[in-house]
C-alpha positions, 0 to 999 in steps of 0.5 A: 500500500502507498501511504497518502498524506494527510493532505491527500486523503480529502481528494482520494476519497472524493474521487478515487482513482479507477485502478483501486478497488479495496479500501480500508477505512478506520479509525477511532473517530467513527463519524469521519469513517463514515463520512469517508465511506459515504464520499467513496460510495458517491464517487461510484453510485453518483454515476449508476442509479442501479440498486443492484450495482451498488449495495451495502452489506453488513458484517454478519451477511459476509461472516455467515458466507465468507464467499459472498464478498467474493462473488459479489465482487466478481459479478458483473452489472447488468447495465454496465457502469462500474460495481460499488460495495460497502461492507459495514465491519460492525460484528465482533466477528472477524471478517478477514477470511472473507476479504482475504480472497480480494486481497490474494485475488485483485483482478475484479473491477468492483470498489470494495469499501470496507467501514470499520473501527479503531483497529490495531496494528496487529489486526490481520485485517489493517495488516493485510490491507497495508501490506498490499501492493493493491488495497489502500488503508485509511487511517480516521483520528480525531481531527486536528486544530488545523483540520478543524478551521478547514471544517470551520471555513468549509461549512461557513463558506458555504452559508456566505458566512464569516466568523470572528477569531474569537468565535472560532477559538470559543468553537474548537472547545466543543469539536474535535472528537467526532468528524460527524458531529463536529460538522453537525455542530457548525451547519447547526451554528450557521443555520442559527446565524444565517441572518448575520453576516459574521458568527459571534462569540454569543452565536456559540454561547446561545446555540451550543452551550446547552450540550457543550462537552462539559454537559457530556463530561458530567454526564461520562462522570457520573457513569464511571463514578456509579452515580445512578440519579445524577446520570438519569437526569443528565441522560434526559437532559442530553436527550432533549438537547437532541444531542448524537447518542453516538457522539455521547458514547464516541466520547465515553470510549475516548475516556475509558481508554484514557483510564485503561492507560492511566490505570496501566501506568499507575499499576507500573509505578506511577502516582495518579497525580502525574498520570492525570497531569500528563493527560493530552488533552488536559483534564479540565481542573474541575475534573481531576478529582473526580477522575482521580476516584474513578482511577480508584473504582476501575481496575484494568479487568473491569475497564476491558469489560467496559471498553467492550461494552462503549464500543459495541454501543458506539457501533449501534449507536451509529447503525440504528436511528435515534431512539434505539441509539438512545436506548442502546447508550442509556443501558450501556451508561446505567450498566457502567454505572451499576458496576462502579456503584457496587464497587464503590459500596463494597470498597466502604464496607 
């Protein structure tokens, strides 16, 4: 695989070369993963409206029948054009046996897109595609400051709006964890300020303040500390704001990934204060004592189980509508809170 530079990825996903036929899109930013897959799919399907030519498959459909994917890739479209197959790897089952024949026999015309989560370097699917000379792997990590500025400019300019420097700096605090959520927040802000020529700081306070990062942090902390009453109230409050359930779950997943890394370093002899002070992005000072308490509740094995639950919640929230997504995420948070509450109660006896 020829590694793409970050500046080349946007151009590549909008118009992939004709000779590219297998692309893996993966990473912790599920919104960006989904956005890139959508662009790749549209790069082919926009030219052909035949529903039998452009298809989407769930991971379970290819794991239950490993020959399904290669059969679909080799099928010749009835009305011409290029076939496009989008596989959503949202199952704990390994889809590599279904993808391997495509890597070994790359002589097919269709474009196969595989949408996946945050794959480790040792994952066989990522490993084989990265080693391939014909397939591409596109990693999707949380947007850096420069990427956020590009996203802000893209959305504001499309609406014919300018944004003040103070408003831009303020807006950065609410963006970055998930590309799709970031884009949604910027679009919501642009619609709110569309009658003005310029977005100012007060627009952000008025339209984004309700569902701020602090509100999500409070919700995650309530779950991690076992504060079920506060969690119930927080879930209801965020439901009213219309905040995407997948964004909430993704933020929780990132927080528990940090707790797992922090717990590992503490078990190796580092102090909780030292681990928390080195956190990137920095932990807001009001949260530091809460995070320290969480590290006394959650040991490595509990954190590993929580990470599995949260990873599944992120995927379910992305695949289903807002009602089911909120239900799945709420259930997952309550289950995590019950564990924390049980551990806390035992430690006080």
